[in-house]
C-alpha positions in Angstrom: 106.6 -190.2 -53.8 106.7 -188.4 -57.0 109.9 -188.6 -59.0 109.6 -186.9 -62.4 109.2 -183.1 -62.4 110.9 -181.9 -65.6 114.5 -182.3 -64.6 116.5 -185.5 -63.9 115.9 -186.4 -60.4 117.9 -189.1 -58.6 115.7 -191.0 -56.2 117.8 -191.9 -53.2 116.1 -193.6 -50.3 118.7 -195.8 -48.8 117.7 -195.9 -45.2 120.3 -197.9 -43.4 119.3 -197.7 -39.9 115.8 -198.9 -41.0 117.1 -201.7 -42.9 119.4 -202.8 -39.8 116.3 -202.5 -37.6 114.1 -204.9 -39.7 112.0 -202.1 -41.0 108.4 -202.0 -39.7 107.2 -200.1 -42.7 108.1 -200.4 -46.5 110.2 -197.8 -48.2 111.1 -197.5 -51.8 114.7 -197.9 -52.2 116.1 -197.5 -55.7 119.7 -196.6 -55.4 121.3 -194.3 -57.9 123.2 -195.7 -61.0 121.2 -198.9 -61.0 119.3 -200.1 -64.3 116.1 -199.2 -62.5 117.3 -195.6 -61.7 118.4 -195.1 -65.3 115.2 -196.2 -66.9 113.2 -193.9 -64.4 115.4 -191.0 -65.4 114.5 -191.7 -69.1 110.8 -191.9 -68.2 111.0 -188.6 -66.4 112.1 -186.7 -69.6 109.1 -188.0 -71.5 106.6 -185.3 -72.2 103.8 -187.4 -73.8 101.6 -188.5 -71.0 100.3 -191.6 -72.9 103.8 -192.6 -73.6 104.9 -192.1 -70.0 102.1 -194.5 -68.8 103.2 -197.1 -71.4 106.9 -196.6 -70.2 106.0 -197.2 -66.7 103.9 -200.2 -67.5 107.0 -201.7 -69.3 109.1 -200.6 -66.2 107.0 -202.7 -63.9 107.1 -205.7 -66.1 110.9 -205.4 -66.8 111.6 -205.2 -63.1 108.9 -207.6 -61.8 111.4 -209.3 -59.4 112.1 -206.0 -57.7 109.5 -205.2 -55.1 110.6 -201.5 -54.9 110.5 -201.0 -58.6 107.1 -202.7 -58.9 105.7 -200.6 -56.1 107.2 -197.4 -57.5 106.0 -198.0 -60.9 102.5 -198.9 -60.0 102.3 -196.1 -57.6 103.3 -193.7 -60.4 100.6 -195.3 -62.6 98.0 -195.0 -59.8 98.7 -191.2 -59.4 98.6 -190.6 -63.1 95.1 -192.3 -63.4 93.9 -190.3 -60.3 94.8 -187.1 -61.8 92.7 -187.8 -64.9 89.6 -188.8 -62.7 89.9 -192.6 -63.6 89.6 -193.7 -59.9 88.9 -197.2 -60.7 92.2 -197.6 -62.4 93.9 -195.4 -59.8 92.8 -197.8 -57.1 93.7 -200.8 -59.1 97.3 -199.8 -59.8 97.6 -198.6 -56.1 96.5 -202.1 -54.9 99.4 -203.6 -57.1 101.8 -201.4 -55.5 100.6 -202.5 -52.0 101.1 -206.0 -53.2 104.6 -205.3 -53.7 105.0 -203.3 -50.6 102.0 -203.8 -48.2 103.3 -201.7 -45.4 104.2 -198.5 -47.5 102.4 -195.7 -45.7 102.8 -193.3 -48.6 101.0 -195.6 -50.9 98.4 -196.4 -48.2 97.7 -192.6 -47.8 97.4 -192.2 -51.5 95.1 -195.1 -51.9 92.9 -193.8 -49.0 92.8 -190.4 -50.5 91.5 -192.0 -53.8 88.9 -194.1 -52.1 87.7 -191.0 -50.4 87.3 -189.4 -53.8 85.7 -192.4 -55.1 83.4 -192.6 -52.2 84.4 -196.2 -51.8 84.1 -196.6 -47.9 84.8 -200.2 -47.9 88.2 -199.8 -49.6 88.9 -196.7 -47.4 88.4 -198.6 -44.1 90.7 -201.2 -45.4 93.5 -198.9 -46.3 93.0 -197.1 -42.9 93.2 -200.3 -41.0 96.2 -201.5 -43.0 97.9 -198.2 -42.3 96.8 -198.2 -38.7 98.6 -201.5 -38.1 101.8 -200.2 -39.5 101.5 -197.0 -37.5 100.8 -198.9 -34.2 103.8 -201.3 -34.9 106.4 -198.6 -34.8 109.0 -199.3 -32.2 107.4 -202.7 -31.2 110.1 -204.8 -32.6 113.1 -205.6 -30.5 116.2 -203.7 -30.8 118.5 -205.0 -33.6 121.9 -206.5 -32.6 124.6 -204.0 -33.0 122.5 -201.0 -32.5 122.9 -199.0 -29.3 119.9 -198.0 -27.0 120.2 -194.5 -28.0 120.4 -195.1 -31.7 117.4 -197.3 -31.5 115.4 -194.9 -29.4 116.4 -192.2 -31.9 115.3 -194.2 -34.9 111.9 -195.0 -33.3 111.3 -191.3 -32.6 112.3 -190.4 -36.1 110.0 -192.9 -37.7 107.0 -191.7 -35.5 107.7 -188.1 -36.2 108.0 -188.7 -40.0 104.8 -190.7 -40.3 102.6 -188.6 -37.8 100.8 -186.7 -40.5 100.1 -190.0 -42.6 98.9 -191.9 -39.4 96.6 -189.0 -38.2 95.2 -188.9 -41.6 94.4 -192.6 -41.7 93.0 -192.6 -38.2 90.7 -189.8 -38.9 89.7 -191.2 -42.3 88.8 -194.5 -40.9 86.6 -192.9 -38.0 84.8 -190.9 -40.6 83.8 -194.1 -42.4 82.3 -195.4 -39.2 80.5 -192.1 -38.4 79.0 -192.0 -41.9 77.9 -195.6 -42.3 74.2 -196.2 -42.1 74.0 -200.0 -42.3 74.4 -201.4 -38.9 76.1 -204.6 -40.0 78.7 -202.8 -42.1 79.2 -200.3 -39.3 80.0 -202.8 -36.8 82.4 -204.6 -39.2 84.2 -201.2 -39.8 84.3 -200.8 -35.9 85.9 -204.2 -35.2 88.4 -203.7 -38.0 89.2 -200.0 -37.0 89.6 -201.0 -33.3 92.1 -203.7 -34.0 94.2 -201.3 -36.1 93.9 -198.1 -33.9 93.6 -199.6 -30.3 94.7 -196.3 -28.8 92.8 -194.0 -31.0 91.9 -190.5 -30.0 88.3 -191.3 -31.2 88.1 -194.4 -28.9 85.2 -193.0 -26.8 83.2 -192.0 -30.0 83.9 -195.4 -31.6 82.8 -197.2 -28.4 79.6 -195.1 -28.4 79.0 -196.2 -32.0 79.4 -199.8 -31.1 77.1 -199.7 -28.2 74.5 -198.0 -30.2 75.1 -200.5 -33.2 74.9 -203.6 -31.0 72.1 -202.4 -28.8 68.2 -202.5 -29.2 66.9 -200.9 -32.3 69.9 -201.9 -34.3 71.6 -205.3 -34.4 70.5 -206.1 -30.7 73.4 -208.5 -30.0 73.8 -208.7 -26.5 76.6 -211.3 -26.5 78.6 -209.3 -29.0 77.9 -206.1 -27.3 79.4 -207.6 -23.9 82.3 -209.2 -25.9 83.1 -205.7 -27.3 82.9 -204.0 -24.0 85.3 -206.6 -22.4 87.8 -206.2 -25.1 87.8 -202.4 -24.9 88.1 -202.6 -21.1 90.9 -204.9 -21.4 92.9 -202.1 -23.4 91.4 -199.3 -21.3 90.0 -200.1 -18.0 88.8 -196.6 -17.4 86.9 -196.2 -20.7 83.7 -194.5 -19.7 81.6 -195.6 -22.7 82.6 -199.2 -22.1 82.0 -199.1 -18.4 78.6 -197.8 -19.2 78.0 -200.2 -21.9 78.5 -203.0 -19.7 76.6 -201.7 -16.9 73.7 -201.1 -18.9 73.8 -204.4 -20.5 74.1 -206.4 -17.4 71.4 -204.5 -15.5 68.6 -205.8 -17.8 70.2 -209.4 -18.4 68.1 -211.9 -16.5 70.9 -214.3 -16.0 71.9 -214.9 -12.4 74.8 -212.7 -11.3 74.2 -210.1 -13.9 72.7 -207.5 -11.7 75.7 -207.7 -9.4 78.0 -207.2 -12.4 75.9 -204.0 -13.3 76.5 -202.8 -9.8 80.3 -203.4 -10.2 80.6 -201.6 -13.7 78.4 -198.7 -12.7 80.7 -198.1 -9.5 83.7 -198.3 -11.7 82.2 -195.8 -14.1 81.3 -193.4 -11.2 84.9 -193.6 -9.9 86.5 -193.1 -13.5 84.1 -190.1 -14.1 85.2 -188.0 -11.2 82.4 -185.8 -11.6 82.9 -184.1 -8.3 86.2 -182.6 -9.2 86.5 -179.0 -10.3 87.7 -179.8 -13.7 84.9 -182.2 -14.6 83.4 -181.4 -18.0 79.9 -182.0 -19.3 80.7 -185.5 -20.7 82.2 -186.8 -17.3 79.2 -185.4 -15.4 76.8 -187.0 -18.0 78.6 -190.4 -17.7 78.5 -190.3 -13.9 74.8 -189.3 -13.9 74.0 -192.3 -16.1 76.1 -194.6 -14.0 74.4 -193.4 -10.7 71.0 -194.1 -12.6 72.0 -197.6 -13.5 73.5 -198.3 -10.1 70.3 -197.2 -8.5 68.2 -199.3 -10.8 70.2 -202.3 -10.0 69.9 -201.7 -6.3 66.2 -201.7 -6.7 66.5 -205.0 -8.6 68.6 -206.3 -5.6 65.5 -205.4 -3.3 67.9 -202.6 -1.8 65.4 -199.9 -2.5 66.5 -197.6 0.4 70.1 -197.7 -0.8 69.0 -196.8 -4.3 67.6 -193.3 -3.3 70.9 -191.6 -2.8 72.2 -192.8 -6.2 69.1 -191.9 -8.1 69.0 -188.5 -6.5 72.7 -188.0 -7.4 71.8 -189.2 -11.0 68.9 -186.6 -11.2 71.1 -183.7 -10.0 73.8 -184.5 -12.5 71.7 -185.2 -15.5 69.3 -182.2 -15.1 70.0 -179.8 -18.0 72.3 -182.1 -19.6 70.2 -184.8 -21.1 66.5 -184.8 -20.9 66.1 -188.4 -21.8 68.5 -189.7 -19.2 67.2 -187.2 -16.7 63.5 -188.5 -17.1 64.7 -192.1 -16.8 66.5 -191.3 -13.5 63.3 -189.4 -12.2 61.1 -192.3 -13.1 63.4 -194.8 -11.2 63.6 -192.3 -8.3 59.7 -192.0 -8.4 59.4 -195.8 -8.4 61.8 -196.3 -5.5 60.0 -193.8 -3.4 56.8 -195.3 -4.4 58.0 -198.8 -3.4 58.9 -197.5 0.0 55.4 -195.8 0.3 56.9 -192.4 0.4 54.2 -191.1 -1.7 54.5 -187.4 -1.3 58.2 -187.6 -2.6 57.2 -190.0 -5.4 54.5 -187.5 -6.4 56.8 -184.6 -6.6 59.5 -186.5 -8.6 57.0 -188.1 -11.0 55.1 -184.8 -11.6 58.4 -183.5 -13.0 59.1 -186.5 -14.9 55.8 -186.6 -17.0 56.6 -183.2 -18.3 59.5 -184.6 -20.3 58.7 -186.3 -23.7 60.6 -189.4 -24.2 60.6 -193.3 -23.5 59.5 -193.2 -20.0 56.9 -190.4 -20.2 53.9 -192.8 -20.5 55.4 -194.9 -17.7 55.7 -191.9 -15.5 52.2 -190.9 -16.2 50.9 -194.4 -15.2 52.9 -194.6 -12.0 52.0 -190.9 -11.0 48.3 -192.1 -11.4 48.8 -194.9 -9.0 50.8 -192.7 -6.7 48.0 -190.3 -6.6 45.5 -192.9 -5.9 47.5 -194.1 -3.0 47.7 -190.7 -1.6 44.0 -190.2 -1.8 43.3 -193.4 0.1 45.8 -192.4 2.8 44.0 -189.1 3.5 
C-alpha cells in the first residue's frame, strides 16, 4: 500500500473486473491525473517526516468525500506512526482507514500486525474476524450480468490467489489469540467470533477443543452453551471428531430423559468418523476412537446393557493404552465396573489392579472398587 519511495509513483489500481463484479473486498483506486493523485505525488517528494504527516492529514480533510483517498491517507498515517513506535496512534488512524474501506484486506493485515505488536488481543481478534469474513465471502456473490462464466471463475481464482497470504495470516493470528487467552469468558467470546469468520478454518479441530474445555467443568461449566456450540459445529462439519466427542461426553452425564441415547448416537458417529482400524489412522484418530468407545460403553452401562458395554470398553482400553493415561484409566475403571456388575470378579480384579497404578481422576475410585471386588472374591472362595 506504500506509495512514496523517493521517486514520483503513479498509483494506479483500476480493477475493472472487480468493479463489474460488485467487489467483495475494498481496493484503493486513485486514478492517475486526478487532483488526489497530483497531491499525493507532491506529498511523496516531501523529505521532512513531520511535514509529510501534516500533508497527509490535510489530504484526508481535503478529500473527505472520497473513501479511497480517506482510506489511503489514514493508512499512510498509520504506517508512519507504527514505524515510530506510537502504536496507539497507528491503530487509531488505521481504524479511520477501515471506516472508509472496512473490507480492505491490506489495511486489516496492517492493523492486525500493529495490534500484535501492541499486544492488544481484543483488537487483533476483531481485525482477524473482520478479515475472515472478507476472505470467506470471495466468490460467494452471484455472477454479474455481462460477464462470462469463464471470466467470472477466473476472477474468483485471481482474488483468492492474491489474498491467500493475507487470509492465512489473519486466520493464524486469530487462532493464536484464542490459544493464548487465559480468561475463559474472553476465550469463548474469541472462539465464537472466530468460528463465524473462519467456518472452514484449518484450526477447526483445535478451536473446537478449546471450546469444549472452556465451556466444560472447571471453566465456564455451561452445558447449554456447550451443546449449542457442538450442534453449530456439526451443522458445518458433520464429521468433526472434537464436536462429536463433545456432544457424546456432554449427553452421557446429562440426567434429562433421552440424553444417554443421544450419547450413544454421537459416540457411534465418532467411532465411524475416526476410522481407527484403517492403516493410515494416526494417533489423533485412534485417541478419538478410544474415547468414543469409552463413552459408548459407559452409556450402555447406564442403559442397563452392561454385557454389550464390555466389547466397547475393551476396545477403548486397547486404543488408549500408551496414548493417554487419563483416558486409559477411565476406560479401565468403566470396564472394571462393568465386569464387577456382571459378577465377573476375576476379570474386574485384573483390570482394576492396572487402573490403580495410574494417577488421575479415577485412581481413588478404582482403589475403592478394587477393594470391593477383592472382598467379593474372598467371600466367593
